[in-house]
N, C-alpha and C positions, 0 to 999 in steps of 0.2 A: 119515704116511699119503701114499701115492702120490696125486698130483693126479687127481681124477676128470675124465673127459672124456665129454661127451654127444654126441660126433661119431662114435662107433663104430657105424656103421649095420649092420654084420654082426651085432653083438650085439643091437642095437635091434630088428631085424626077423627074428631067427632063427626066431621062431614063425610067421612069415607065409609063405604060398606066393606065387609070382609073381602068380597070379590075385588073391589077396587084396590084394597091394600095388597092383596096377593098379586095383582097385575103389576102394581108398583114395585113389589119385591122382585118380580121376574125382570122388569126393565132395569132396575139398578144392579141386579146380579149380572145381567148381560154386559152392563157397562164396566164391570170390573175386569172384563176380558179384552185387553187392547186389541188383540188380533181380530176379535169378532167385531169390534167397533170399526176398525180400519176396513174390514171386508164390507160391512154395511154401508160405510161412507162411499165406497167405490161402487157397490152393486146397486144401491137404491136409486140414485139419479139415472143410472144406465137403464135399469129395468123400467122406470117410468117413461124414459125417452123412447124405449123400444115398444112401449104399449103393453108390457107384460102385466098379467093380472095380480099385482102386488098391493094395490090400494087397500084391499080388505084387511090384509095382514098389518099394514102400517096403521090403518084406522083403529084397529083393536089393540094395538100395542103402544108404540111410542107417541102416536098422534093423540090418543085418548088421555095419555099421561100429561102431556105438556101443552095441548091446544084445546081451546074451548069449544070448537066446532068448525064446520066448513062454511057456515053462513052466520051473519049477524044474529039472525033469529035463533040459531042453534045455541048461541051463548046464554040465552035467557035462563036455561036450566041451571047453568053454573052460577050466574049472577044471583039468582034467587036462593040457591043453596048457600052461597057465601054470606048473603045478607042475614041469614038466620043466626050467624055467629059474629055479627058486627064486623065482618070483613068486607072492605070495599074492593072495587075493581078498577083497574086501568085497562081499557080495551085497546087492542092493537090489531088493526087490519094488516095481516102479515104479508104485505106485498113489498117487494124491494127488487132492485136490479132490473127493472123493466126498461124497455126501449120502445120509443115510438110515441108521438103526440096523442094518439087515441088512447093508448094505455095509460099515459100520465093523466089525461083528462078523466078517464074512468076512475083511476085511483083517487083523484081529487074529489070526485062526486061521492065515492064510497066513504072517504074520510068525513065528509060533511054528513053523510047519512049516519055514520057512527056518532058524531056529535049530537045530532038531533035525537037519536035514540038515547044516548047517555043523559040528555037533559030531562028525559021522562023517568029516569031511575034514580032513586035517592042515594044509592051506594055506588055510583060511577062518577067520581069527581074529575077524572082525567081520561083522555085518550092519547094514544101514542102514534107518531108517524115517523117514517123514514123518508128522508128527502130523495133517496134513490127511487122512491115510488112516484116522485113528481118530476124528476129530472134525469136526463141522460148522464150516466157515470162519467163518460168522457168529457162532458161539458163541465161538470163539477171539478174534475181533475185539472182542466185547463184553467179554470178560474182560480183554483187552489194554487197553481204554479205561479200565478201573478200576484199572489197575496203578499202584503206587507203586514207584519204582526200588529203594529199599532193601529193600522186601518181596520184590521179584522176585529180587534177588541171594540172598536167604535162602530162596527156594523157597516163598514164601507168596502166596496168592491172595485177593483181595478179592471177596466175594460180594454186596456191598450193592446192586449194580445188576442182579443176576440175579433173575428171578422163580422161583417154586417149580419149574416144569417145567425151566427152564434149570439150576437147581441139581442136579436129578436127572439131567439130561443130562450135566452136568460130572462128577458122581460116576461115571457109567458110563465116561467117557473115562479118568479116573484108574484105574478098576478094570481097563480093558483094558491100559493101559500097565504097571500093576503086575504083571499076569499075565505079560506079555511079558518084563519085567525079571526076574521070579522064575525063569522057565524059562531065560533067558539065564545067570543066575548059577549055576544048577544045572548047565548044560551047558558052562560056562566059555567062552561066546561073548560078545564085546563088542557092545553096541548103540550105534550112532552115531545120534543124533537130529539129523536135518538141519535147517539153518536155512531159513527161508522169508521171506515179505514182512515188512517192518519193522512193519506195523500189526497183526501177530499174534505177533510175535517175543517180546515180553515175556511173554505167556502161555506160550509154548513154553519160554523160559528158566526160568520158575518151575517148570514141570512137570519139566524135566530135572534141576534141582537137587533137587526133592522126591524124585526117584527115587535120586539119588546119596546123599542123606542116609540112605536106607534100605539101598541095595545096595552102595555103594562103600566099605565099611568095611575089608574084608580085602584086596580086590583091585579094580581098576577094571572095572566092568561097563558103566556108562552113561557116554557121552561127549556133551556138548552141542557145538554148532557155532557158531563166530563168523565172520561175514562181514566181513573187514577192509576192504572198500570203504566200510563205515560208519565215520564218524569218531569214534563213541563206543565202539567195541568193545574197543579196547586198555584203556581205563579199566575197562570191564566185566570183562574177563578178570582184571585185577589185583584188583578188588574181590571177585570170585568166589573167587579163590585165597586171599585173606585170610580170607574166611568159611570156606572149607574147612579152613584151618589151625586156626581157632578152634573148629571143630566136629568135628575128627578124622575127616574122611572124605577119600578120595583124589580130588583134582580132576582131571578128564579132559576134554580139549577137542580138537575137530577144528578146524583153522584152514583157511579158504578165503578167496579174494579176494571171491567172491560171484557170484550168477547171476541177479540181477533188476535190474540197474542201470538199463536203459532204462525198465522198468516203474516203478521207484521214482522216478526223476526226472520222468517224465510225470505221475505222481499228485501229486507235490509241487507242480508247476506248476498242475495242474488244481484242486487244493484250497487253493492259496495258503499253503503252509507251507514252512519251510526244508528243503531236501533233506537226507536223512541220509547221502547219498553224498559221498565226498571229491570235491573239485573237479577234481583231476588224477589221472592214473594214477600219477605219481611219488609223490604223497601216499599213495595206496593201497599202493604197493610199500613205502614207508617204514614204514607202519603194520604191514603184514604181517611184514616182516623184524624189526621191533621185538617183535612178538608171538612170533615164532619164538625170538628170543634170550631173552625172558622165560620162555617155557615150557620151554626147555632148560636153564635155570639150575637146578642140582640143589637149591639151597636152597628152591625153590618147590614141589618134590615133584610136579610136573605130569606126567601121562601125556598124550601128545600124538600126534595123527595130523595130519601136515602134508600137506594136499591142495593141491598146486600144480603148474602146468605151466610155471612160471618156472624156467629153468635156474639162475639166480643164487641164487634162494631155496633150492633143493635143495642146491646146492653150499655155500651159507652154513650150512645146517643141519649138514652133515657137518663143516664146519670148527669150528663151535661145540662140537659133540660131542667132537671131538679136543682142543680147548682145555680142556674140563673133564675129560678122561681117560675119557670114555664110549666103550665099544665101539660100533662102527657097528650092531651087532645088539642094542643095549641094548633090553630089553623095554618100556621106557617110551616109546620113540620109533618112530614108524612113518611112512613116506613113501609117498604114494599119488597116482596119477593116474587119470583116467577111462579106461575101456576105449575103445580106438579113437583115443586121443590120447596124444601125448608118449611113445611107446614108447622113444625114445632116452633118456629120463630113467629110466623104470621099469626097463628091462632092464639098463642100465648100473649103476644103483644096486644092483640085486639081485646082479649079478656082483661088485660091490665088497664085498658082504657085508651090506648094509643090509636092514632089514625093509622091503621094497618091495612094493607091491600095485597091483592094478587094481580100481577101483570098477566092478562089473559089474551093471548093472540088467537086470531081466528082467520080462516081463509081456506080455499081449495087446497087439497093435499099437495098438488104440484107447486103451489105458490109458497107454501110454508116449509118446504123441504130445506131451504137454506137455514131457516131458524132451527129446525129439528137437528140438522147436522151440527150446528153449533152447540146445541144442548148435549148431544152425544159426545162431541169432542171435549167439552168443558168437564163433564162428569167423568170421562175416562182419564183426563189429564190430572184433575184434582181428586186423587183417589181418596184422600181423607174425607172429603165431602160425601162421596159415594158411600163409603163405609159408615159414616155417621147416619145417612139416610136409611141404610139397611138395618143398622143397629136399632134405630127408633121404630122402624116398621115391625121388626121381629119382636121387640119389647111389647108393642101394642097388640100384636096378634096373640102373644102368650097371655097378656093381661085379659084379653077377651075370652080366651079359652078357659082360663082359670075362673073367671067370673061365671061362666056357664056351668062349670063343674062345681 
């Protein structure tokens, strides 16, 4: 295999106009200023809550960079544009942290609408959901607190600490997810269950495995997500894989480094327990790359979506695939980056023949604010990533200017 390079900016930004590139440069330059990011994180939710006219500014800046649109229909432009470059799409209705049965039912219906739309598009193999869009956070937390690790790996839930109303509430959560998975199986669209905070994750792990036992028999329909900045996730992936082998279903996992690091560490300090987060970035990188190697080993029969903005991790994945004689477009392996980030990785992977995609969230501005806040925090805290984005954008703008001259 020819050595992959992620420095080809002509390929990386072929889908972007000069105006879009300059907007991206403005966004990333803003994120290099921690004080500005902190101010924005504080002011934006407050301004929206007070009804101040800030949506227009948000829509033209950070929203347009990282979100595919406010409605499912809005995403069609993004989907069609990415298809021109053999880049696939993971659609995400960006709702999370809702409260109330009506809102959960509405989110469930919207997830199903996304699945039905994805089934009509050749370059949308997956959609993504957050279980906090289908269940009350407090309920997930209470279920989580009753969790026993070996039961969680096996998709079992303990109900002994739930009252009758909560048991009925949990039954409705399972019914919503089952309905979503049934439609996805019929439509041949994969469902990626996003990971969330560690203090609700056991409940979410059990739910995902419960769905895999039912639906991942002939093909992978449901994927759980492991955040490898947690020092216990590699062990969990291995235990889960062993359970899948014993029970004859297809294990499917999305690998990410994680999106709640600062929140996790702050809560651990506040509540005086050991942080679940690796102490160093190097430790997280090592855990992530070890998980990639494990999931790509053919004897483990894993289907995997590798969600990473790390150039080395993506290159490593292609090298491991070559080592095992797997084609770069093997259906068991998918490589993905967030919309608005790491175009140099996504588009060069797609050009090389990999199954490469953009994770494209959509939804009303007020509903995707938590997602946008995480993007701002992530890019502000990982300064090397932001500098790399800026370097590549500047390189491409100069290349275009020189080609005109």
